[in-house]
N, C-alpha and C positions, 0 to 999 in steps of 0.2 A: 337501641332499646336498653342494652346492658348498661351503657353509660348513664342513661337517664335513670335507671333503677338505682344505680349506685348513688347518684346525686340525691334522689329522694330518700334513700336510707340515711344518708348523711344528715339531711335536714331533720328527719324524724329523731335521730339520736340527739341532735343538738337541742331540739325542742324538749325532749324528755329530761335532759340534764337541767335545763333552765327551769322547768316546771316542777321539779322535785322539791323546790323550796316554797311553792305556792300551795294554796288550799286545793284539794282535789275537785271541789265543786266549781271552782273558777277556771279550771284548766281548759275545759271545752269552750268556754265563752270568751276567753281573752287570748287572742293570737295576734302577734305583731304583723302589721302589713308592710313593714320595712324590708327591703332586700337584705338577704343574709350576706355577711362579709366573708369573702374568700380569704381565709386565714393564710393560705399558702402565698398569696400575693404580698403579704407583709412579713413573710418569713425572712429572717436575716440571711443574706447570701453567705456561702461558705467563705471564710477568710483565706486570703492568699498567704501561704506560708513563706518563710524566707527562702526555702529551697526552690519552690515554684517561681517565686519572683526573680531569683537569680538566673534560673534557666530561661525564663521569658526574656529578660534583658539580654542574656547571652545570645539568644536567637535573633533578637533585633539587631544586635551588632553584626552577627553573621550575615544577615540579609543585606545590611548596608554595605558591608565589605564585598559581597558578591556583586551587588549592583554596580559598584565602582571598580570591579576587577582587582581588588586588593587581595590576592590569593594567599599571601603569607599571613596577613592579618586574619583572614577567614579561617585558615588552618589552625591558628593559635586559639581562636575562640572555639572552634569545632572540637578541639582536644578536650574541652570542658563539657560541652553540651551532652555527649552520650551518657553522662551520669543520669540523665532523665530516664534511661532504660532501666535503671536500678531503683526507680521510685517504688516504694513499698506501701504507700498510702492507698492509692487507687489502682496501681499497676499501670505501666505505660500503654497508651492506646496504640492501635494499629497505625493510625496516621502519624503518630510520633516516630514509630519504628521506620515507616517508609520515608519520612522526612529525613531522618538520620542517614538512611541508606542513600537517598538521592543526593543530598547535599554533600556528603562525604565523597562520593564518586565524582561529583561535578568539580569539587575543589582539586581532587587528584588529577583529573583530566587536564586542568589548566596550570597546576603548580609546576614551576620549572624544575623542581628537585624531587618530584614524586618518583618512587621506585615500585617495581613489581611487588616487592614484599609488602609495601603499604596497601596496595590493592588487595592482596591476599588476606591481610589481617582484617581489613574492613569487611570484605565479603564473608569470611569465615565467622566473624562476630555477628554479622547481621543474619546469617543463616540460622543461627542458634538463638536468636532473640524472639522468634515466633515462627509459626508454621505457615502463616497465610501467604507470605511472599517467598517461601523457601525455593520453590521450583523456578520462579522468575529470576531470583538472585543467582541460582546455579547457572542458569542459561546465560545471564549477563557476564558472569565470571568466566565462563568458557569462551565467550566472544572476546573478552579482553586477553585471555591467554592465547587465543588464536591470532589476534592482531600482533602479538609479540613473538609469534613463531613457535609457541609451545603447543604443538598440535596434539601430541600424545597426552599431555596433562589436561588439555581441554576435553579430550575424549574421556579421560578418566572421570572428570567432574560430571560430565553428562551421563556416564554409565552409572555412577553412584546415585544421581538424582532420578534416573530412570526407574530404579528399583525402590525409590522412596515412597512410602505410603503413610497416611495419617488419618485414622478414623475411617468413617464411611466416605468412599470416594464420591466427590461431587462432580457435576458436569464441568465446572471450570477446571478442577484438578485433572479430570480425564483429558480435556483439550490440551492443557499444558504438558501433560505427560506425552501425548502424541507429538506435540511440537518438539519436545526434547528428543524423542526417538528419531524424528526426522533429521534434526541437526546432528545427532550422533552418526547417523548414516551418511550425512554429508561429509563429516570428518573421515569416515571410512573411505569415501570416494576420493578425498584429497590424498590420503595415504596411498590408496591404490594408484592414483596418478603419479605420485612421486616414485613409487616402486616400479611402475611400468616404464617411466622415463629412464630410471637408473638401469633397469634390465635391458632396455633397447640400446643403451650406449655401450654395453659390454659385447664382446665378440662371441663369447661362449655361452650357450644356454645351459642353465642349471635347473634340474627337475625340482629340487626343493624350493628354489626361488620362484619358479613358475607356480608351484602349488600354493606358495604363500600369497602370491598376487591373486590367484583364483579364490582363495579364502576371503580376502578382503572384498572381492567382487561379490561373492555370495552373501557375506554379512551385510554389505551396503544394499544390495538389490532386494533382499527380503523385506527390509523396512521401507525402502523407497517404493516398492510395489504396494505396500500397505497404505501408502498415502492416498492412493486413488479411491480407497474405501471411505475417505473423509472429505466431503466436498469443501473446496476452498481454492485459493490461488497458490499453486505450488510450482511456479515457473522454474526457479533455480534447481529444485529437486528433480523435476521431470527431465530437464536438460541433462543433468548428471547421469540419470538412469539410462536415458536413451544413448548417451555417448558410450557407456559401458556395453550396452547391448550391441551397438554398432561395431565396437571393437571386437567382440566375439561373434560377429556376423549373425546375430539373432534378429534378423530384419522383421520377421513375422511378429515377434513380441514387441519390438520397438514401434512398429506401425499400429499395433493394437493399443499400446499405451497412449500414443499421440491421438489416435481416433477417439478413444474414451475420454481423454482430457478435453478434446475440442467439442465433441458432440453429446456427451452425457448431460442430460438435463438436470442432473443432481448438482452439477457444478455451476457456479455463477458465470454469466457471459464474460468471456475473456478473449479479447482480440489476439493476445500473444499466443494462445493455444493454437489458433488457426495459422498464425505466422510460423510457428515451430513445425506444424504439420506440413505446410507448404515447402518450407526449406528442406525438410527431410525428403519429401517426395521428389523435389528437384535434384537433390543429391543422388537419388536412386534412379534418375533418368526416367521418371514417370511420364506417361502420355500427357499432352497438353490438355486434353479433355478433363482429366482428373485435377490437374493444376487449376484450371479455370473454375472448377466446381468449388474448390477451397477458397479461391479469391472472390468468388461471388458472395459467399457468406461474409468474408472479411469486409467487403464493400458495404454491406448492410450495417455492420458494426462500426466501422471507421472509414467513411467515404474519403477522408483526407489522407489516408495512409499512403506511404511512398510506394508500396507494392501495387497501388492502383495504376501506376505507369506500366508495369508489366501486364496487368490485367487488360488495360486498354490496347496494349500491343498485341496480345493474343486475339482480342476481339477484332482488331483492325486487319489482321492477317487471315482471319477466319473467312471461309466461303459460305458459311451458314447464313441464311436470310435472317435479318434482324440484328445480327451481331454488330454491324456497323453503327446502327442507331444506339445500341447499348454502349458502344465505345464512346460515342458523342456524349451520352449521359454521364458516363464515368468521369471523363475529363472535365466536363462542366461542373460536376460535383466537387472535383478537386479545386477548381478555381473559385468555388464559392467561399473558400477559406483563404484568409489573407496571407497565410504562410507560403502559398504557392503563387501569389500575385506577380512576383517578379521573376519567376522561374522560366527561363527560355525553353527548356526541354518540354515542359508541359504545353506551352503555347505553340511550339512547333508540332507537337502531337495533335493538338486541336486543329492546326492548319492542315495537317496531312489527312485527318479524318474528314474535314469539310471538303477538301479537294476530291477525295474519293467519293464522297457522298453526292457531290455535284454531278456525277455521271448518271445518277438516277433521276427520273422525271419529277418525283414529288419531293425533292430534297428541300425546297423552300418550306413546304408544310412541316417537314420533320424538324427543321431548325426552329420554325415558329412555335411549334408545340413545346420543344425543350426550353425555349427562352421565354415563354409566355409569363411565367411566374417570376422571372428575373428582370423584366424590363424596368420595374420600379426602383431597383437598387443596384443592379450590376454596373450601369454606367458610372455611378458614384464610387464604386469599388475599383474600377479598372480604367475608365476612359475620361478622366477629368483633365483639365489643363495642367494641374500639378503633376499628374502621372506622366503626361506627355513631356513636360520639362525634365522631370527626373529620369525618365527612360532615355531621353535624347542625350543627357549628359553622362549617365552611368552605363547605359546599355543600349546603344543605337540599334544593334541587331534585333533586340527585343521589340523596339518601336517599329521596325520594318515589318515584323511579323504581325504585331497587334493592329496596326493602322488599317490594313485592308480588311481585317476581320470585323471591324466595327460596323461596316456597312452590311456585312452578312448577318451578324448577330442582332444588330439593332437598326434595321433598315428604315424604320419610321421615325427615328430620332436624329436630330442634328447635334452632333457631339463635338465638344471643344477639342477632343483629342485629335481628330482628323483636321480640324481647322488650324490647330497649332502646328501640325505637321506641314500643312500647305503653306502657311505663312513663313515658316522657317526653311522652306525648300527641301524638306526631307522626303 
């Protein structure tokens, strides 16, 4: 409605201006039926200045050089393009600033003669060109320093950016600050690892050195623990925190961290969280019952995970009623995925499960139920003439395991896999 009101007011003003030259008595009786012309449509577009034209052409040359990997040529043109940042007519746009940042670092990554000083100059200039990308540029700068082994300088960059504030803190700025805090803690962990290794290689224990190591642990652990208050995927950070807790034998806290990371509904579903919990419990010689509980959840999330072999092994060895049927389902779920199609270990596990299952009276009904939904596509996935030929040439032992299973898994079908085996005398 506001837009419509504005249009009507504009029409009224235009009519008043035109009618001011006419007789007042004819004003109400003579009104044009023609549509009004939108004067803005015919307004002359702003002319491109020589400065803007030169920077536009320069950018086109840079793009062409990048596409053809002419890094030296791109660097020469790029030396001129940043003058766009000094545009005083309209001021450089945020997209222009980000473009300068991205292109400059891309050229330096590929240029054979680039030096660390060149990176530092670009990053420092771009940090002060505007506030929108300041935090992300600082983070990227610290990554580059870290890759070149300048860990303390990388930490200094993150520490400075961590305390940086501009105006009213937005949600995006808050998230980036948390990310920078997390990576700064990761650098504290790296320094802790270096000092720990150096300390362990010396024969004599020094109290001051031990205290220094503990200080880095406390600094890193405080912020790493804070990560769990912000839902997300924090795999690398969680692993670092747990490693430090294990080193100081704080197993209760380590288990709590991993449990929260795996089972807290505030976090997105993350199979790795359950893998880390399982690996930790296994290192602590936890009972199989608890290990199976973790693997059960992982099976729901990723039925093709390699740990399903261990899960099926636990179920196969279990004396609990129904676990053998669960083991059959777990292995069949693995073989639903092509990545396990030629894996001899998985097929042998399936063979062992069925052999044990055959000791029960209703084993055929169990297999039929598990294979009912697979009859239409499993043979094409595993038991074609092509698979038989390939298995015979590349893995004869696999063929020896698979061939007898065809009659058990698909008793009502005549499969080329077994026919090919019989013809070739396998």
